[in-house]
N, CA, C and O atoms as a Tripos MOL2 file, in Angstrom:
@<TRIPOS>MOLECULE
protein
  284   283    71     0     0
PROTEIN
NO_CHARGES

@<TRIPOS>ATOM
      1 N          63.5120    8.0190   47.0760 N.3       1 MET1
      2 CA         64.2690    8.9490   46.2690 C.3       1 MET1
      3 C          63.7610   10.3680   46.5250 C.2       1 MET1
      4 O          62.5590   10.5870   46.6780 O.2       1 MET1
      5 N          64.6590   11.2980   46.5700 N.am      2 ALA2
      6 CA         64.2960   12.6790   46.8640 C.3       2 ALA2
      7 C          63.5710   13.3210   45.6900 C.2       2 ALA2
      8 O          63.8580   13.0340   44.5280 O.2       2 ALA2
      9 N          62.6350   14.1880   46.0150 N.am      3 VAL3
     10 CA         61.8720   14.9080   44.9990 C.3       3 VAL3
     11 C          62.3850   16.3340   44.9340 C.2       3 VAL3
     12 O          62.5490   16.9820   45.9680 O.2       3 VAL3
     13 N          62.6400   16.8320   43.7290 N.am      4 LYS4
     14 CA         63.1010   18.2060   43.5830 C.3       4 LYS4
     15 C          61.9300   19.1550   43.8000 C.2       4 LYS4
     16 O          60.8980   19.0470   43.1380 O.2       4 LYS4
     17 N          62.1010   20.0870   44.7380 N.am      5 LYS5
     18 CA         61.0330   21.0380   45.0530 C.3       5 LYS5
     19 C          61.2770   22.3450   44.3140 C.2       5 LYS5
     20 O          62.4130   22.6790   43.9780 O.2       5 LYS5
     21 N          60.1970   23.0800   44.0660 N.am      6 LYS6
     22 CA         60.3600   24.3540   43.3790 C.3       6 LYS6
     23 C          61.0330   25.3620   44.3090 C.2       6 LYS6
     24 O          60.9300   25.2590   45.5310 O.2       6 LYS6
     25 N          61.7080   26.3150   43.7280 N.am      7 LYS7
     26 CA         62.4440   27.2960   44.5240 C.3       7 LYS7
     27 C          61.4890   28.2110   45.2670 C.2       7 LYS7
     28 O          60.4790   28.6550   44.7220 O.2       7 LYS7
     29 N          61.8170   28.4800   46.4940 N.am      8 ILE8
     30 CA         60.9600   29.2890   47.3500 C.3       8 ILE8
     31 C          61.3800   30.7570   47.3100 C.2       8 ILE8
     32 O          60.5450   31.6460   47.4750 O.2       8 ILE8
     33 N          62.6420   31.0080   47.0950 N.am      9 GLY9
     34 CA         63.1210   32.3880   47.0300 C.3       9 GLY9
     35 C          63.3210   32.9740   48.4150 C.2       9 GLY9
     36 O          63.6690   32.2610   49.3560 O.2       9 GLY9
     37 N          63.1000   34.2740   48.5350 N.am     10 ALA10
     38 CA         63.3460   34.9850   49.7860 C.3      10 ALA10
     39 C          62.3830   34.5600   50.8910 C.2      10 ALA10
     40 O          62.6800   34.7540   52.0700 O.2      10 ALA10
     41 N          61.2340   33.9830   50.5320 N.am     11 ALA11
     42 CA         60.2500   33.5720   51.5300 C.3      11 ALA11
     43 C          60.6640   32.2900   52.2390 C.2      11 ALA11
     44 O          59.9430   31.8250   53.1220 O.2      11 ALA11
     45 N          61.7820   31.7160   51.8870 N.am     12 GLY12
     46 CA         62.2670   30.5170   52.5520 C.3      12 GLY12
     47 C          62.5560   30.7510   54.0200 C.2      12 GLY12
     48 O          62.6150   29.7990   54.7990 O.2      12 GLY12
     49 N          62.7350   31.9870   54.4030 N.am     13 ARG13
     50 CA         63.0000   32.3080   55.8040 C.3      13 ARG13
     51 C          61.7960   32.0350   56.7020 C.2      13 ARG13
     52 O          61.9340   31.9770   57.9240 O.2      13 ARG13
     53 N          60.6130   31.8660   56.1010 N.am     14 LEU14
     54 CA         59.4160   31.6040   56.8850 C.3      14 LEU14
     55 C          59.2980   30.1410   57.2930 C.2      14 LEU14
     56 O          58.4840   29.8130   58.1560 O.2      14 LEU14
     57 N          60.0820   29.2650   56.7010 N.am     15 GLY15
     58 CA         60.0250   27.8480   57.0380 C.3      15 GLY15
     59 C          58.8730   27.1600   56.3400 C.2      15 GLY15
     60 O          58.3490   27.6450   55.3370 O.2      15 GLY15
     61 N          58.4850   26.0110   56.8950 N.am     16 ALA16
     62 CA         57.4150   25.2160   56.2900 C.3      16 ALA16
     63 C          56.0670   25.9070   56.4870 C.2      16 ALA16
     64 O          55.8800   26.6850   57.4220 O.2      16 ALA16
     65 N          55.1480   25.6080   55.5980 N.am     17 GLY17
     66 CA         53.8070   26.1730   55.7010 C.3      17 GLY17
     67 C          53.7090   27.5490   55.0660 C.2      17 GLY17
     68 O          54.5880   27.9340   54.2940 O.2      17 GLY17
     69 N          52.6780   28.2800   55.3690 N.am     18 TYR18
     70 CA         52.4440   29.6350   54.8460 C.3      18 TYR18
     71 C          52.4130   29.6490   53.3220 C.2      18 TYR18
     72 O          53.0300   30.5260   52.7180 O.2      18 TYR18
     73 N          51.7210   28.7150   52.6810 N.am     19 GLY19
     74 CA         51.7540   28.5400   51.2240 C.3      19 GLY19
     75 C          51.4780   29.7850   50.4030 C.2      19 GLY19
     76 O          52.4010   30.3210   49.7910 O.2      19 GLY19
     77 N          50.2380   30.2680   50.3670 N.am     20 LYS20
     78 CA         49.8810   31.4200   49.5410 C.3      20 LYS20
     79 C          50.5590   32.7090   50.0060 C.2      20 LYS20
     80 O          51.0370   33.4720   49.1670 O.2      20 LYS20
     81 N          50.6200   32.9790   51.3140 N.am     21 PRO21
     82 CA         51.3240   34.2010   51.7350 C.3      21 PRO21
     83 C          52.7860   34.2290   51.2980 C.2      21 PRO21
     84 O          53.3180   35.2980   50.9990 O.2      21 PRO21
     85 N          53.4540   33.0510   51.2570 N.am     22 LYS22
     86 CA         54.8410   33.0070   50.7900 C.3      22 LYS22
     87 C          54.9250   33.3840   49.3200 C.2      22 LYS22
     88 O          55.8450   34.0930   48.9120 O.2      22 LYS22
     89 N          53.9720   32.9170   48.5220 N.am     23 GLU23
     90 CA         53.9780   33.2380   47.1000 C.3      23 GLU23
     91 C          53.7610   34.7320   46.8870 C.2      23 GLU23
     92 O          54.4320   35.3450   46.0570 O.2      23 GLU23
     93 N          52.8300   35.3150   47.6290 N.am     24 ARG24
     94 CA         52.5650   36.7580   47.5040 C.3      24 ARG24
     95 C          53.7690   37.5740   47.9480 C.2      24 ARG24
     96 O          54.1100   38.5810   47.3270 O.2      24 ARG24
     97 N          54.4120   37.1370   49.0270 N.am     25 LEU25
     98 CA         55.5960   37.8190   49.5320 C.3      25 LEU25
     99 C          56.7070   37.8180   48.4910 C.2      25 LEU25
    100 O          57.3890   38.8270   48.3150 O.2      25 LEU25
    101 N          56.8960   36.6990   47.8010 N.am     26 ASN26
    102 CA         57.9150   36.6250   46.7560 C.3      26 ASN26
    103 C          57.6440   37.6200   45.6410 C.2      26 ASN26
    104 O          58.5670   38.2770   45.1600 O.2      26 ASN26
    105 N          56.3830   37.7390   45.2240 N.am     27 VAL27
    106 CA         56.0320   38.6640   44.1380 C.3      27 VAL27
    107 C          56.3400   40.1050   44.5500 C.2      27 VAL27
    108 O          56.9340   40.8590   43.7800 O.2      27 VAL27
    109 N          55.9330   40.4860   45.7720 N.am     28 VAL28
    110 CA         56.1620   41.8480   46.2540 C.3      28 VAL28
    111 C          57.6460   42.1260   46.3840 C.2      28 VAL28
    112 O          58.1100   43.1840   45.9590 O.2      28 VAL28
    113 N          58.4070   41.2010   46.9620 N.am     29 GLU29
    114 CA         59.8320   41.4460   47.1810 C.3      29 GLU29
    115 C          60.6200   41.4730   45.8770 C.2      29 GLU29
    116 O          61.6160   42.1900   45.7910 O.2      29 GLU29
    117 N          60.2140   40.7250   44.8690 N.am     30 GLN30
    118 CA         60.9040   40.7910   43.5820 C.3      30 GLN30
    119 C          60.7120   42.1590   42.9430 C.2      30 GLN30
    120 O          61.6590   42.7280   42.4010 O.2      30 GLN30
    121 N          59.4890   42.6930   43.0020 N.am     31 LYS31
    122 CA         59.2310   44.0300   42.4600 C.3      31 LYS31
    123 C          59.9590   45.0890   43.2770 C.2      31 LYS31
    124 O          60.4490   46.0740   42.7250 O.2      31 LYS31
    125 N          60.0310   44.8910   44.5910 N.am     32 GLN32
    126 CA         60.6400   45.8780   45.4800 C.3      32 GLN32
    127 C          62.1430   45.9970   45.2390 C.2      32 GLN32
    128 O          62.7000   47.0870   45.3670 O.2      32 GLN32
    129 N          62.7970   44.9130   44.8990 N.am     33 ARG33
    130 CA         64.2500   44.9260   44.7410 C.3      33 ARG33
    131 C          64.7250   45.4450   43.3890 C.2      33 ARG33
    132 O          65.9200   45.6680   43.1980 O.2      33 ARG33
    133 N          63.8030   45.6400   42.4540 N.am     34 VAL34
    134 CA         64.1680   46.2190   41.1610 C.3      34 VAL34
    135 C          64.3990   47.7180   41.3640 C.2      34 VAL34
    136 O          63.6950   48.3540   42.1490 O.2      34 VAL34
    137 N          65.3740   48.2760   40.6660 N.am     35 LYS35
    138 CA         65.6280   49.7140   40.8090 C.3      35 LYS35
    139 C          64.4170   50.4960   40.3340 C.2      35 LYS35
    140 O          63.9190   50.2700   39.2310 O.2      35 LYS35
    141 N          63.9460   51.4120   41.1610 N.am     36 GLN36
    142 CA         62.7690   52.2060   40.8480 C.3      36 GLN36
    143 C          63.1960   53.4640   40.0900 C.2      36 GLN36
    144 O          64.2630   54.0200   40.3500 O.2      36 GLN36
    145 N          62.3650   53.9030   39.1610 N.am     37 VAL37
    146 CA         62.7070   55.0290   38.2820 C.3      37 VAL37
    147 C          61.9170   56.2680   38.6840 C.2      37 VAL37
    148 O          60.7040   56.2020   38.8860 O.2      37 VAL37
    149 N          62.6100   57.3950   38.7990 N.am     38 CYS38
    150 CA         61.9750   58.6710   39.1310 C.3      38 CYS38
    151 C          61.0780   59.1090   37.9640 C.2      38 CYS38
    152 O          61.5270   59.1180   36.8180 O.2      38 CYS38
    153 N          59.8190   59.4720   38.2390 N.am     39 PRO39
    154 CA         58.9320   59.9010   37.1550 C.3      39 PRO39
    155 C          59.2850   61.2740   36.5960 C.2      39 PRO39
    156 O          58.7840   61.6450   35.5350 O.2      39 PRO39
    157 N          60.1310   62.0350   37.2800 N.am     40 PHE40
    158 CA         60.4800   63.3770   36.8320 C.3      40 PHE40
    159 C          61.7130   63.3950   35.9370 C.2      40 PHE40
    160 O          61.7000   64.0120   34.8720 O.2      40 PHE40
    161 N          62.7830   62.7150   36.3690 N.am     41 CYS41
    162 CA         64.0250   62.7880   35.5870 C.3      41 CYS41
    163 C          64.4540   61.4450   34.9870 C.2      41 CYS41
    164 O          65.3330   61.4170   34.1250 O.2      41 CYS41
    165 N          63.8540   60.3370   35.4230 N.am     42 GLY42
    166 CA         64.1900   59.0390   34.8630 C.3      42 GLY42
    167 C          65.3740   58.3460   35.5130 C.2      42 GLY42
    168 O          65.7910   57.2850   35.0470 O.2      42 GLY42
    169 N          65.9190   58.9060   36.5570 N.am     43 LYS43
    170 CA         67.0480   58.2760   37.2610 C.3      43 LYS43
    171 C          66.5230   57.4490   38.4320 C.2      43 LYS43
    172 O          65.3120   57.2960   38.5900 O.2      43 LYS43
    173 N          67.4210   56.9190   39.2460 N.am     44 THR44
    174 CA         67.0520   56.0280   40.3460 C.3      44 THR44
    175 C          66.4060   56.7790   41.5030 C.2      44 THR44
    176 O          66.8880   57.8290   41.9300 O.2      44 THR44
    177 N          65.3050   56.2210   42.0020 N.am     45 ALA45
    178 CA         64.6210   56.7760   43.1720 C.3      45 ALA45
    179 C          64.7210   55.7750   44.3150 C.2      45 ALA45
    180 O          64.7450   54.5660   44.0820 O.2      45 ALA45
    181 N          64.7790   56.2630   45.5340 N.am     46 LYS46
    182 CA         64.9160   55.4100   46.6970 C.3      46 LYS46
    183 C          63.7630   55.6510   47.6570 C.2      46 LYS46
    184 O          63.2970   56.7820   47.7950 O.2      46 LYS46
    185 N          63.3060   54.6170   48.3080 N.am     47 ARG47
    186 CA         62.1910   54.7010   49.2470 C.3      47 ARG47
    187 C          62.6850   55.2340   50.5910 C.2      47 ARG47
    188 O          63.6270   54.6970   51.1730 O.2      47 ARG47
    189 N          62.0390   56.2930   51.0760 N.am     48 LYS48
    190 CA         62.3970   56.8700   52.3750 C.3      48 LYS48
    191 C          61.5220   56.3200   53.4850 C.2      48 LYS48
    192 O          62.0140   56.0090   54.5700 O.2      48 LYS48
    193 N          60.2340   56.1990   53.2240 N.am     49 ALA49
    194 CA         59.2760   55.6850   54.1920 C.3      49 ALA49
    195 C          58.1330   55.0580   53.4010 C.2      49 ALA49
    196 O          58.1900   55.0030   52.1730 O.2      49 ALA49
    197 N          57.1040   54.5890   54.0850 N.am     50 LYS50
    198 CA         55.9700   53.9870   53.3820 C.3      50 LYS50
    199 C          55.3580   54.9860   52.4180 C.2      50 LYS50
    200 O          54.7930   55.9960   52.8390 O.2      50 LYS50
    201 N          55.4670   54.7120   51.1350 N.am     51 GLY51
    202 CA         54.8550   55.5540   50.1220 C.3      51 GLY51
    203 C          55.5710   56.8570   49.8410 C.2      51 GLY51
    204 O          55.0910   57.6470   49.0290 O.2      51 GLY51
    205 N          56.7050   57.1150   50.4810 N.am     52 VAL52
    206 CA         57.4670   58.3490   50.2680 C.3      52 VAL52
    207 C          58.7810   57.9850   49.5820 C.2      52 VAL52
    208 O          59.5370   57.1470   50.0730 O.2      52 VAL52
    209 N          59.0430   58.6180   48.4490 N.am     53 TRP53
    210 CA         60.2060   58.3140   47.6260 C.3      53 TRP53
    211 C          61.0560   59.5580   47.4330 C.2      53 TRP53
    212 O          60.5480   60.6790   47.4460 O.2      53 TRP53
    213 N          62.3630   59.3490   47.2520 N.am     54 ASN54
    214 CA         63.3050   60.4410   47.0670 C.3      54 ASN54
    215 C          64.1980   60.1130   45.8750 C.2      54 ASN54
    216 O          64.7840   59.0330   45.8060 O.2      54 ASN54
    217 N          64.2980   61.0620   44.9280 N.am     55 CYS55
    218 CA         65.1630   60.8780   43.7650 C.3      55 CYS55
    219 C          66.5860   61.2690   44.1480 C.2      55 CYS55
    220 O          66.8080   62.3130   44.7620 O.2      55 CYS55
    221 N          67.5500   60.4210   43.7810 N.am     56 LYS56
    222 CA         68.9500   60.6990   44.0990 C.3      56 LYS56
    223 C          69.4990   61.8500   43.2620 C.2      56 LYS56
    224 O          70.3340   62.6180   43.7390 O.2      56 LYS56
    225 N          69.0340   61.9770   42.0080 N.am     57 LYS57
    226 CA         69.5970   62.9870   41.1160 C.3      57 LYS57
    227 C          68.9440   64.3580   41.2790 C.2      57 LYS57
    228 O          69.6270   65.3370   41.5800 O.2      57 LYS57
    229 N          67.6170   64.4360   41.0820 N.am     58 CYS58
    230 CA         66.9560   65.7420   41.1030 C.3      58 CYS58
    231 C          66.5550   66.1740   42.5160 C.2      58 CYS58
    232 O          66.1930   67.3320   42.7230 O.2      58 CYS58
    233 N          66.6130   65.2560   43.4960 N.am     59 GLY59
    234 CA         66.3460   65.6140   44.8890 C.3      59 GLY59
    235 C          64.8670   65.7900   45.2230 C.2      59 GLY59
    236 O          64.5360   66.2050   46.3330 O.2      59 GLY59
    237 N          63.9760   65.4830   44.2890 N.am     60 LYS60
    238 CA         62.5430   65.6350   44.5600 C.3      60 LYS60
    239 C          62.0570   64.5390   45.4880 C.2      60 LYS60
    240 O          62.5040   63.3950   45.4120 O.2      60 LYS60
    241 N          61.1400   64.9050   46.3580 N.am     61 ILE61
    242 CA         60.4860   63.9620   47.2410 C.3      61 ILE61
    243 C          59.0390   63.8620   46.7740 C.2      61 ILE61
    244 O          58.3570   64.8780   46.6340 O.2      61 ILE61
    245 N          58.5680   62.6330   46.5330 N.am     62 PHE62
    246 CA         57.2200   62.4500   46.0150 C.3      62 PHE62
    247 C          56.6200   61.1880   46.6080 C.2      62 PHE62
    248 O          57.3130   60.3920   47.2420 O.2      62 PHE62
    249 N          55.3150   61.0160   46.3930 N.am     63 THR63
    250 CA         54.6350   59.8420   46.9170 C.3      63 THR63
    251 C          54.3590   58.8620   45.7880 C.2      63 THR63
    252 O          54.2670   59.2300   44.6170 O.2      63 THR63
    253 N          54.2340   57.6120   46.1790 N.am     64 GLY64
    254 CA         53.9580   56.5570   45.2000 C.3      64 GLY64
    255 C          53.4320   55.3460   45.9270 C.2      64 GLY64
    256 O          52.8190   55.4710   46.9870 O.2      64 GLY64
    257 N          53.6630   54.1850   45.3760 N.am     65 GLY65
    258 CA         53.2400   52.9530   46.0230 C.3      65 GLY65
    259 C          54.0350   52.6990   47.2890 C.2      65 GLY65
    260 O          55.0960   53.2880   47.4970 O.2      65 GLY65
    261 N          53.5230   51.8290   48.1250 N.am     66 THR66
    262 CA         54.1910   51.5570   49.3950 C.3      66 THR66
    263 C          55.5380   50.8790   49.2000 C.2      66 THR66
    264 O          56.5320   51.3050   49.7890 O.2      66 THR66
    265 N          55.5910   49.8270   48.3800 N.am     67 PHE67
    266 CA         56.8270   49.0740   48.2120 C.3      67 PHE67
    267 C          57.5030   49.3000   46.8660 C.2      67 PHE67
    268 O          58.7110   49.0940   46.7490 O.2      67 PHE67
    269 N          56.7660   49.7130   45.8610 N.am     68 TYR68
    270 CA         57.3290   49.9860   44.5390 C.3      68 TYR68
    271 C          56.4580   51.0120   43.8340 C.2      68 TYR68
    272 O          55.2740   51.1500   44.1420 O.2      68 TYR68
    273 N          57.0480   51.7310   42.8850 N.am     69 LEU69
    274 CA         56.3460   52.8510   42.2570 C.3      69 LEU69
    275 C          55.3060   52.4090   41.2370 C.2      69 LEU69
    276 O          54.1550   52.8410   41.3060 O.2      69 LEU69
    277 N          55.6920   51.5510   40.2890 N.am     70 GLN70
    278 CA         54.7570   51.1120   39.2560 C.3      70 GLN70
    279 C          54.1180   49.7980   39.6680 C.2      70 GLN70
    280 O          54.7740   48.9290   40.2430 O.2      70 GLN70
    281 N          52.8270   49.6600   39.3680 N.am     71 ALA71
    282 CA         52.1180   48.4300   39.7410 C.3      71 ALA71
    283 C          52.2920   47.3500   38.7050 C.2      71 ALA71
    284 O          51.7610   46.2500   38.8630 O.2      71 ALA71
@<TRIPOS>BOND
     1     1     2 1
     2     2     3 1
     3     3     4 2
     4     3     5 am
     5     5     6 1
     6     6     7 1
     7     7     8 2
     8     7     9 am
     9     9    10 1
    10    10    11 1
    11    11    12 2
    12    11    13 am
    13    13    14 1
    14    14    15 1
    15    15    16 2
    16    15    17 am
    17    17    18 1
    18    18    19 1
    19    19    20 2
    20    19    21 am
    21    21    22 1
    22    22    23 1
    23    23    24 2
    24    23    25 am
    25    25    26 1
    26    26    27 1
    27    27    28 2
    28    27    29 am
    29    29    30 1
    30    30    31 1
    31    31    32 2
    32    31    33 am
    33    33    34 1
    34    34    35 1
    35    35    36 2
    36    35    37 am
    37    37    38 1
    38    38    39 1
    39    39    40 2
    40    39    41 am
    41    41    42 1
    42    42    43 1
    43    43    44 2
    44    43    45 am
    45    45    46 1
    46    46    47 1
    47    47    48 2
    48    47    49 am
    49    49    50 1
    50    50    51 1
    51    51    52 2
    52    51    53 am
    53    53    54 1
    54    54    55 1
    55    55    56 2
    56    55    57 am
    57    57    58 1
    58    58    59 1
    59    59    60 2
    60    59    61 am
    61    61    62 1
    62    62    63 1
    63    63    64 2
    64    63    65 am
    65    65    66 1
    66    66    67 1
    67    67    68 2
    68    67    69 am
    69    69    70 1
    70    70    71 1
    71    71    72 2
    72    71    73 am
    73    73    74 1
    74    74    75 1
    75    75    76 2
    76    75    77 am
    77    77    78 1
    78    78    79 1
    79    79    80 2
    80    79    81 am
    81    81    82 1
    82    82    83 1
    83    83    84 2
    84    83    85 am
    85    85    86 1
    86    86    87 1
    87    87    88 2
    88    87    89 am
    89    89    90 1
    90    90    91 1
    91    91    92 2
    92    91    93 am
    93    93    94 1
    94    94    95 1
    95    95    96 2
    96    95    97 am
    97    97    98 1
    98    98    99 1
    99    99   100 2
   100    99   101 am
   101   101   102 1
   102   102   103 1
   103   103   104 2
   104   103   105 am
   105   105   106 1
   106   106   107 1
   107   107   108 2
   108   107   109 am
   109   109   110 1
   110   110   111 1
   111   111   112 2
   112   111   113 am
   113   113   114 1
   114   114   115 1
   115   115   116 2
   116   115   117 am
   117   117   118 1
   118   118   119 1
   119   119   120 2
   120   119   121 am
   121   121   122 1
   122   122   123 1
   123   123   124 2
   124   123   125 am
   125   125   126 1
   126   126   127 1
   127   127   128 2
   128   127   129 am
   129   129   130 1
   130   130   131 1
   131   131   132 2
   132   131   133 am
   133   133   134 1
   134   134   135 1
   135   135   136 2
   136   135   137 am
   137   137   138 1
   138   138   139 1
   139   139   140 2
   140   139   141 am
   141   141   142 1
   142   142   143 1
   143   143   144 2
   144   143   145 am
   145   145   146 1
   146   146   147 1
   147   147   148 2
   148   147   149 am
   149   149   150 1
   150   150   151 1
   151   151   152 2
   152   151   153 am
   153   153   154 1
   154   154   155 1
   155   155   156 2
   156   155   157 am
   157   157   158 1
   158   158   159 1
   159   159   160 2
   160   159   161 am
   161   161   162 1
   162   162   163 1
   163   163   164 2
   164   163   165 am
   165   165   166 1
   166   166   167 1
   167   167   168 2
   168   167   169 am
   169   169   170 1
   170   170   171 1
   171   171   172 2
   172   171   173 am
   173   173   174 1
   174   174   175 1
   175   175   176 2
   176   175   177 am
   177   177   178 1
   178   178   179 1
   179   179   180 2
   180   179   181 am
   181   181   182 1
   182   182   183 1
   183   183   184 2
   184   183   185 am
   185   185   186 1
   186   186   187 1
   187   187   188 2
   188   187   189 am
   189   189   190 1
   190   190   191 1
   191   191   192 2
   192   191   193 am
   193   193   194 1
   194   194   195 1
   195   195   196 2
   196   195   197 am
   197   197   198 1
   198   198   199 1
   199   199   200 2
   200   199   201 am
   201   201   202 1
   202   202   203 1
   203   203   204 2
   204   203   205 am
   205   205   206 1
   206   206   207 1
   207   207   208 2
   208   207   209 am
   209   209   210 1
   210   210   211 1
   211   211   212 2
   212   211   213 am
   213   213   214 1
   214   214   215 1
   215   215   216 2
   216   215   217 am
   217   217   218 1
   218   218   219 1
   219   219   220 2
   220   219   221 am
   221   221   222 1
   222   222   223 1
   223   223   224 2
   224   223   225 am
   225   225   226 1
   226   226   227 1
   227   227   228 2
   228   227   229 am
   229   229   230 1
   230   230   231 1
   231   231   232 2
   232   231   233 am
   233   233   234 1
   234   234   235 1
   235   235   236 2
   236   235   237 am
   237   237   238 1
   238   238   239 1
   239   239   240 2
   240   239   241 am
   241   241   242 1
   242   242   243 1
   243   243   244 2
   244   243   245 am
   245   245   246 1
   246   246   247 1
   247   247   248 2
   248   247   249 am
   249   249   250 1
   250   250   251 1
   251   251   252 2
   252   251   253 am
   253   253   254 1
   254   254   255 1
   255   255   256 2
   256   255   257 am
   257   257   258 1
   258   258   259 1
   259   259   260 2
   260   259   261 am
   261   261   262 1
   262   262   263 1
   263   263   264 2
   264   263   265 am
   265   265   266 1
   266   266   267 1
   267   267   268 2
   268   267   269 am
   269   269   270 1
   270   270   271 1
   271   271   272 2
   272   271   273 am
   273   273   274 1
   274   274   275 1
   275   275   276 2
   276   275   277 am
   277   277   278 1
   278   278   279 1
   279   279   280 2
   280   279   281 am
   281   281   282 1
   282   282   283 1
   283   283   284 2
@<TRIPOS>SUBSTRUCTURE
     1 MET1         2 RESIDUE 1 A MET
     2 ALA2         6 RESIDUE 1 A ALA
     3 VAL3        10 RESIDUE 1 A VAL
     4 LYS4        14 RESIDUE 1 A LYS
     5 LYS5        18 RESIDUE 1 A LYS
     6 LYS6        22 RESIDUE 1 A LYS
     7 LYS7        26 RESIDUE 1 A LYS
     8 ILE8        30 RESIDUE 1 A ILE
     9 GLY9        34 RESIDUE 1 A GLY
    10 ALA10       38 RESIDUE 1 A ALA
    11 ALA11       42 RESIDUE 1 A ALA
    12 GLY12       46 RESIDUE 1 A GLY
    13 ARG13       50 RESIDUE 1 A ARG
    14 LEU14       54 RESIDUE 1 A LEU
    15 GLY15       58 RESIDUE 1 A GLY
    16 ALA16       62 RESIDUE 1 A ALA
    17 GLY17       66 RESIDUE 1 A GLY
    18 TYR18       70 RESIDUE 1 A TYR
    19 GLY19       74 RESIDUE 1 A GLY
    20 LYS20       78 RESIDUE 1 A LYS
    21 PRO21       82 RESIDUE 1 A PRO
    22 LYS22       86 RESIDUE 1 A LYS
    23 GLU23       90 RESIDUE 1 A GLU
    24 ARG24       94 RESIDUE 1 A ARG
    25 LEU25       98 RESIDUE 1 A LEU
    26 ASN26      102 RESIDUE 1 A ASN
    27 VAL27      106 RESIDUE 1 A VAL
    28 VAL28      110 RESIDUE 1 A VAL
    29 GLU29      114 RESIDUE 1 A GLU
    30 GLN30      118 RESIDUE 1 A GLN
    31 LYS31      122 RESIDUE 1 A LYS
    32 GLN32      126 RESIDUE 1 A GLN
    33 ARG33      130 RESIDUE 1 A ARG
    34 VAL34      134 RESIDUE 1 A VAL
    35 LYS35      138 RESIDUE 1 A LYS
    36 GLN36      142 RESIDUE 1 A GLN
    37 VAL37      146 RESIDUE 1 A VAL
    38 CYS38      150 RESIDUE 1 A CYS
    39 PRO39      154 RESIDUE 1 A PRO
    40 PHE40      158 RESIDUE 1 A PHE
    41 CYS41      162 RESIDUE 1 A CYS
    42 GLY42      166 RESIDUE 1 A GLY
    43 LYS43      170 RESIDUE 1 A LYS
    44 THR44      174 RESIDUE 1 A THR
    45 ALA45      178 RESIDUE 1 A ALA
    46 LYS46      182 RESIDUE 1 A LYS
    47 ARG47      186 RESIDUE 1 A ARG
    48 LYS48      190 RESIDUE 1 A LYS
    49 ALA49      194 RESIDUE 1 A ALA
    50 LYS50      198 RESIDUE 1 A LYS
    51 GLY51      202 RESIDUE 1 A GLY
    52 VAL52      206 RESIDUE 1 A VAL
    53 TRP53      210 RESIDUE 1 A TRP
    54 ASN54      214 RESIDUE 1 A ASN
    55 CYS55      218 RESIDUE 1 A CYS
    56 LYS56      222 RESIDUE 1 A LYS
    57 LYS57      226 RESIDUE 1 A LYS
    58 CYS58      230 RESIDUE 1 A CYS
    59 GLY59      234 RESIDUE 1 A GLY
    60 LYS60      238 RESIDUE 1 A LYS
    61 ILE61      242 RESIDUE 1 A ILE
    62 PHE62      246 RESIDUE 1 A PHE
    63 THR63      250 RESIDUE 1 A THR
    64 GLY64      254 RESIDUE 1 A GLY
    65 GLY65      258 RESIDUE 1 A GLY
    66 THR66      262 RESIDUE 1 A THR
    67 PHE67      266 RESIDUE 1 A PHE
    68 TYR68      270 RESIDUE 1 A TYR
    69 LEU69      274 RESIDUE 1 A LEU
    70 GLN70      278 RESIDUE 1 A GLN
    71 ALA71      282 RESIDUE 1 A ALA
């Protein structure tokens, strides 16, 4: 009889194996896909490069975390 396995999420693309790294990847990617908030005006900010963020509304460019602003 088949056993129901826990959901792997976006890390399923890695295939079998890679146990702990897959779990860490899921945590990072879930935080990364949440809309990030600009610390200046409170609207949506978008990542331009590693650690460089750009606010869509106020146009400010600022630095933050590599994949997401708040830890």
